[in-house]
C-alpha positions in Angstrom: -29.0 80.3 171.7 -30.5 77.4 169.7 -31.4 78.2 166.1 -35.1 78.0 165.3 -36.3 76.4 162.1 -39.7 75.8 160.5 -41.1 72.5 161.5 -42.6 70.2 158.8 -45.1 67.6 159.8 -44.2 63.9 159.7 -47.3 61.7 160.0 -47.4 58.0 160.2 -50.5 55.8 160.9 -50.0 52.4 162.3 -52.0 49.7 164.0 -51.1 46.4 165.7 -52.6 43.6 167.7 -51.8 43.2 171.4 -48.3 42.0 171.9 -46.8 43.6 168.8 -44.7 46.8 168.7 -46.5 49.8 167.4 -44.3 52.1 165.3 -45.2 55.6 166.2 -43.0 57.8 164.1 -39.5 58.1 162.6 -37.1 60.8 161.9 -35.4 59.8 158.6 -31.9 58.7 159.3 -32.3 59.3 163.0 -34.8 58.3 165.6 -37.7 55.8 165.7 -40.3 55.5 168.4 -42.4 52.4 169.3 -45.1 51.9 171.9 -44.3 48.6 173.7 -46.7 49.0 176.6 -49.8 51.0 177.6 -51.9 50.2 180.6 -54.3 51.8 183.0 -55.0 51.0 186.7 -57.1 52.9 189.2 -56.6 56.2 187.4 -52.9 55.9 186.6 -51.8 55.5 182.9 -48.5 53.9 182.3 -46.8 54.0 178.9 -43.5 52.6 177.7 -41.9 54.0 174.6 -38.9 52.4 172.9 -36.7 55.0 171.1 -34.0 53.7 168.7 -31.2 55.5 167.0 -31.6 54.0 163.5 -29.4 56.5 161.7 -25.7 56.7 160.9 -25.3 60.3 161.8 -23.6 59.6 165.1 -24.9 59.5 168.7 -28.3 60.9 169.4 -28.6 63.2 172.4 -32.2 63.4 173.6 -34.1 65.4 176.2 -37.8 65.4 177.0 -38.9 68.7 178.5 -42.0 70.2 179.8 -45.0 68.4 181.3 -46.5 65.5 179.4 -50.1 66.2 178.1 -52.3 63.2 178.4 -56.1 63.0 177.7 -58.6 60.2 177.3 -61.8 59.9 175.2 -64.0 60.4 178.3 -62.7 63.9 178.7 -60.2 63.3 181.5 -57.0 65.2 181.6 -54.2 63.4 183.5 -52.2 66.0 185.3 -51.2 64.6 188.7 -48.0 62.7 189.7 -46.5 63.1 186.3 -43.2 61.3 185.9 -40.9 60.3 183.0 -38.0 57.8 183.7 -35.5 56.0 181.6 -34.6 59.2 179.6 -33.3 62.6 180.4 -36.3 64.8 181.4 -36.6 68.4 182.5 -40.1 69.3 183.7 -39.2 73.0 183.9 -40.1 75.5 186.5 -43.6 75.5 188.1 -44.8 78.8 186.8 -48.0 80.2 185.2 -47.8 80.5 182.3 -45.4 77.5 181.9 -41.8 78.4 181.1 -40.4 75.0 180.6 -38.6 76.0 177.4 -36.0 77.5 179.8 -34.8 73.9 180.0 -33.4 74.3 176.6 -32.3 77.9 176.8 -35.4 79.5 175.2 -36.5 82.2 175.1 -33.4 83.1 177.1 -30.5 81.4 178.9 -31.3 80.9 182.6 -28.5 78.9 184.2 -30.8 78.1 187.1 -33.4 76.4 184.9 -31.2 75.3 181.9 -30.7 71.5 181.6 -27.0 70.9 180.8 -26.3 69.3 177.4 -24.0 66.7 179.0 -27.0 65.4 180.9 -29.0 64.5 177.7 -29.6 60.8 177.1 -26.9 59.4 174.7 -28.2 56.8 172.2 -25.6 55.2 170.1 -26.4 54.1 166.5 -28.3 50.9 166.5 -29.1 51.2 170.3 -32.3 51.8 172.1 -33.6 53.2 175.3 -37.1 52.9 176.9 -38.9 55.9 178.3 -41.6 55.2 180.9 -44.5 57.7 181.4 -46.6 57.5 184.5 -49.4 60.0 184.9 -52.3 60.1 187.3 -55.5 62.2 187.3 -58.9 62.6 185.9 -61.3 63.3 188.7 -64.5 62.5 186.9 -65.3 59.3 185.0 -61.8 58.3 185.8 -62.2 54.7 184.8 -64.4 55.2 181.7 -61.7 56.4 179.3 -60.8 53.8 176.7 -58.4 55.6 174.3 -55.5 57.9 175.2 -53.6 60.7 173.5 -50.3 62.0 174.7 -48.0 64.8 173.6 -44.4 65.4 174.8 -41.9 68.0 173.6 -38.4 66.9 172.9 -35.0 68.4 172.1 -32.4 66.4 170.3 -29.2 66.6 168.3 -26.8 64.2 166.6 -23.0 64.3 167.1 -19.9 62.4 166.2 -18.4 61.2 169.5 -14.8 62.1 168.7 -15.6 65.6 167.5 -18.2 66.4 170.2 -15.8 66.4 173.1 -13.9 69.3 171.6 -16.9 71.3 170.5 -17.8 74.3 172.7 -21.2 74.1 174.4 -22.4 77.3 172.7 -21.8 75.6 169.3 -23.6 72.4 170.5 -26.6 74.5 171.4 -26.8 75.7 167.8 -27.3 72.2 166.6 -30.3 71.5 168.8 -33.6 70.7 167.1 -37.1 70.4 168.6 -40.1 68.3 168.0 -43.3 67.1 169.6 -43.7 63.4 170.2 -47.4 62.5 170.1 -49.9 59.8 169.5 -53.7 59.8 169.6 -56.4 57.2 170.1 -54.4 54.5 171.7 -56.4 51.8 173.5 -54.7 49.6 176.2 -53.9 46.1 175.1 -55.2 46.6 171.5 -53.5 49.7 170.2 -54.9 51.5 167.1 -52.5 54.3 166.7 -52.5 57.6 164.8 -49.3 59.4 165.6 -47.3 62.4 164.5 -44.0 64.0 165.3 -43.1 67.5 164.1 -39.4 68.1 163.5 -37.3 71.0 162.6 -35.5 71.0 159.3 -32.1 69.4 159.7 -29.3 71.1 157.9 
């Protein structure tokens, strides 16, 4: 089972004019996230996030899991037609209450729900991937919201490629860390971002 750690808060505030990248957050020696697109049309919010492995600790293995949580400042919660592409994603079983942490083997290992480690998105040092969020919803005042806030849980680990192939999966699970990728108050075309990612302590 993955080892749990306390999660310190990393907070970065950034703003940019339309057409510029907006740096959301950075794990020192590891991952950096940037909004490169946010748009809304007829109730659907589309967000593109560039994630770069800026560290030298080896390949980053990344999984987004659970359902994205998206709100706007008009009180709408976007919960329909949720989708994440461009990165490994495990939405988790459709249960109430949600049990999406079964994707990462918590609170127990369930082979039928567990997302295999070999399926995580591999990001080499200096390389990037782009994750696309598309969420529809908000039945009232659906077109009145102007600023958006999103939170998405992530699991990640870093590994040396040569050593990783010979490492048992049970040992790889112990190196998993967890965080919440989030930003608040983003306005389409003219982002003004307050963002935070919480990370486990990395040993």
